[in-house]
Each structure stands twice: as structure tokens, then as C-alpha cells.
Steps between C-alpha positions, in 0.01 A plus 500: 500500500154376440228479762515127476876479570462743791227277645725188461788680691262602773371147539854365511591749767193409699578131470861544614389711797257228604767233465748701700239551778425129501872415522547745785210340688658160461824630635332661805331172570843329507429284187843566358504250226161608370598865523820443305313319228247785486769762465680293235176457304448869509845559350449238235172650389574868526876534476764613753289670775738653755261456798451131418873443445599666827230301684648178351844615623373564854327158514809324368710687760259371765564149369878577482500420128756767429569428136127514412457819704795660319367413160168664577662813628723524192192483283341776698794744521498643144129585550544697815600850594538725810426358844373174348826444319702570817287258703556234240873555500499466875319167456752394241786581734347267762471220241860552383619491863322169567655358186838612639543740203628764735639759258178493304305539827699803599452654154123443517476652848722794404271577213196469713648718779543790259129507441391401852705748711258464801482119510715443812460119484663502149780722617555283805510181285745659262716616797494152655607359169804737475571422867523130431747556216754617758755788507518575119138616517510671841450850367196393304356316798544802727353748243197272436427423866547869593221582252282229644548639846416858382167353369416305814717628789290329767560144380753323721589231243608765250727653770653157566569449130661845467699443821639177361590670179692770692664243722628295206632820346697570824278787605446384857367828641240524232408133558464558872261790438278287277499210747424725793203653311375153417502413873291810563254418224468131601623453859324163538676352200832315569673555169557870552663447837699204360638701210595780731665262752695320227638828365598614851672166570700534172603848624607354836226694680414193700302649779250658257501192281408276800216741605348509159530122435327440827222737393471288184467188706241667727296563178548144382685251729545265197652754260785288369734787387475669840571176685802426280649852521441546876630147574823579312534842655471344850739220415765746395451686823540179706133455617514134395193358671262754360667494159472122485128512593431761228699316232333168590159664455620630166614155386178341615296758304725454197451121504125534560461732203725304266318315219443135600542202269189325389406217732477140370133433460561123479391478142706343223625751245 
């Protein structure tokens, strides 16, 4: 290599670094369109730069342009290795999921998880994915969420996810332990008490179920699931007046939160 060619490469590298910095500044300022154009211009001038491509993907995700985001990640993937490759695969999984390409999402997340064993959010997302697929993937949901809990044992939401996975697999005792631990970690949050109460009601442990559902409503008097479950529990027991009041509150909340049709603005179409 001649001195002249080395100098040209150095100048090109400096120019791309300056363009990258300028594009990053535009993104920080919230000038998304200008930032995207700056990143794309950098790629056009200097070839497939992984940092620019992943920045494009992140901005397109922010705009919910999933196809464009996926195309940018796909360009970057062959140029990456190690943790950067795993992070890009994690991003690709999110994009596949949004495009309802669920098998491809799971594959991308599985590949990323192998290289990111300490990323509890990734393991939780993968576990929730398996959980939503139902009984055929119960074992995978449990194993993945158990790993997430091992990584972050003090997070109540992880305990709730794992408890639900156990419950759906018929492991009621294991589910109860997870729900109880979640109530200890987040005693002011209604969902943990509600999950525990629902499980107990299903097991005909009605006294405990009522106590825990009332604790859920003490934490949030408008927690719809607790209103519904406690109302039905009391109705079955014959406490009709209180049951009716709870279920009426539930129905009112349900109607209030339901999407409303667009109002006629009086203008011709």
C-alpha cells in the first residue's frame, strides 16, 4: 500500500466518523427524518457500516416501520460478531414479532439468548412468547422463565410469569410459591394478590381466595380482574348484594375502558 492510498483511507475513515457523529446528534435532537437521511447517506458513501445500519433500524422501530427496520438489521447482521451480533438478533426478533412472524422471532431470540445468558429481559420475552403458545410449549416456557428468575430473583413480574407457566402446566404448588413471593416483593401491586386469589379459587380454597382478592382491591379498588373474580366468588357463596355491586363496578370499568367509536364531527365525508 502506498502512502497516498493510506492517506485516502484515513481521510475516508475520518469523514465517515464525522458523518456518524452528525447523524447521532440529529437523532438526539429528535430530528428523526434528518437523522435517517444522514445515516443512509453515510451508507451510500462508505458502504454498509454496521453502526449506521443499526441506528437506522432503531429509528425505524421508533417509527414502527418494521419492514424498513428489518431490512437494515439484515444488512448489518453479516458484519457483526459477539455481543453486537447477539444484540442485533434480539432486535431482529422484536421486528419479526411485530410482523407476526412468530417462528422467526423465536429463532432470533433463541440465537441471541445463547450469547446473552445474563440478559433477563430477553429471557423473559422468550419465556412469555412460549407461554402464549400454550401447553405444547409449557416445558420451554418454564425452563426459560426459571432462568430469568435466577438472573433477577427480586422482580415480582418475573415471578408472576413463572407462576402462570407453572399453573398452566398443572403445577399448582409451584405456582402458589411464585405468586406468594411476588406478593412479598410487591405488596402494593394488585396483580400478584389477584393471581394468587384466582389460583386459590380454582382450588376451592375460597376463604384464602377472598382474603387475597380483597387485598388486591385494597391496593387498587378499580382492578378489573379482582372485581370480577371476587364478585363471582361471592355470588357462588350466596352473598348476592355485594357480588352484584362488585360485578356492576367491573362492567362499568369495562365499558369505560372499551374503545369508543369516532364521533360525528358534522362534516361531509
